[in-house]
C-alpha positions, 0 to 999 in steps of 0.5 A: 803505737803513740802518735807522732809528736809534731812541733809547730812554729812560725815567724809571723807570730802565734796568732797568725792565720797561717799558723792556725791553719797549720795547727789544724792540719797537723792535729789530723796527723799527730800530737801537736805542740806549738812554740811560736813568737809572741809577735811578728818576727819576719825577716829575722833569719837565724837570729837568736837572743843572746843579750836580752831575757827570753820569756815564754808562757803557756797560752790558749789561742783557740780553745776548740781548734788550737793545740792542747799545748801552746807556748808563746815566746818573746824571742825569734823563730830559732829561739822558739825551737831551741826553747821547745827542744831544751825546756818545753816539749818533754820529749824529742819531736818526730818532726818540726813544721814551720809556717804557714808563712804569709808570703813567699820564701822561694829562691833567695828569700830563703836566706832571710826567712825566719820561717825557714830558720826555725825549720833549719834550727830543728834540722841542725838538731837532727829532727826532720823539718819542713818550712811552709809558705804561701805566696800571699802576703795578706793577713786575710790570705786563703790557706784552704787550697793548700791544706791537703797538700800540706798534710800529704807532704808531712805525712810522707815525711813522717813515713819516709824520713828526710835525708840527714842534713836536709830541710824542705822549703815548701812554697805554695802558689796563690791560687783558688781552691781546686786550681793547684796543679800538683807538687814539684821537687825543684832547685832554688831559682837564681834571683836577687833583690834590687834594693834601695832605701827611701830616705825621709825626715821625721818632724824633729828633723831626724833622717830615717829610711824605709827599705824597698826593692824589686825582685829580679828573677835571673833564672829561666830554668824550668826546674826551679821553685819560681818556675813551678810556682808560676805554673801553679805547682807547689815547689819543694826544695831540699835545702841544706845548712852545710854552706860549704862550697865543696866545688871551690875547695880545690881551686882555692887550694891553688892560692898561696895560702900555705907558705909564710 
């Protein structure tokens, strides 16, 4: 039996340490092909390239520990998955894994995440997909404590499959090696960002802005991703890309929308 084909991508760029860790882990589970952005694309969400030329080239990042086939792409994480599926892979992957992101994609962060958008793009195409993130924004972050859990989660997904229309959002707390308490399947915590813009003026007198913000957790539940992470657990949130608020359909049907 042939090895499963694993598509690896991310949003931090093809040279990011988190992606290199994910490649090493996935090589133990199957045949790995990398298609990832040639530069950081954090916060791009599900953006795709429409009005610019899209480029891709085969690259060698790490001759010893890298994947046999790696491609850099000038576009967004979603572009990378589209290009991989339509042009580069040659056959349908058995799973797509995105990350490991440098920084949390728990709670409301999933909306903005390029890491998760790459996974969601694969999910839209009916491919089992998982986004992985480590709650450490440092480029020198230590991914070692997460490696065994990452392999376990992907192995289980390959064995059992992921429900249709569902993509897994996996976040890993920043802990020392050996201090992970386990894995919890959770719901997304209710939270938001209290944001503001820092207005500045450049030497030529033109105003510009830096976005800053403070994360506000509004959810005290002990079944959420944020709670699990705070307690030293890896959080696994099944997410869906059908954004219909089914519970609201009956209520909105009471509006006067059907008479003209």
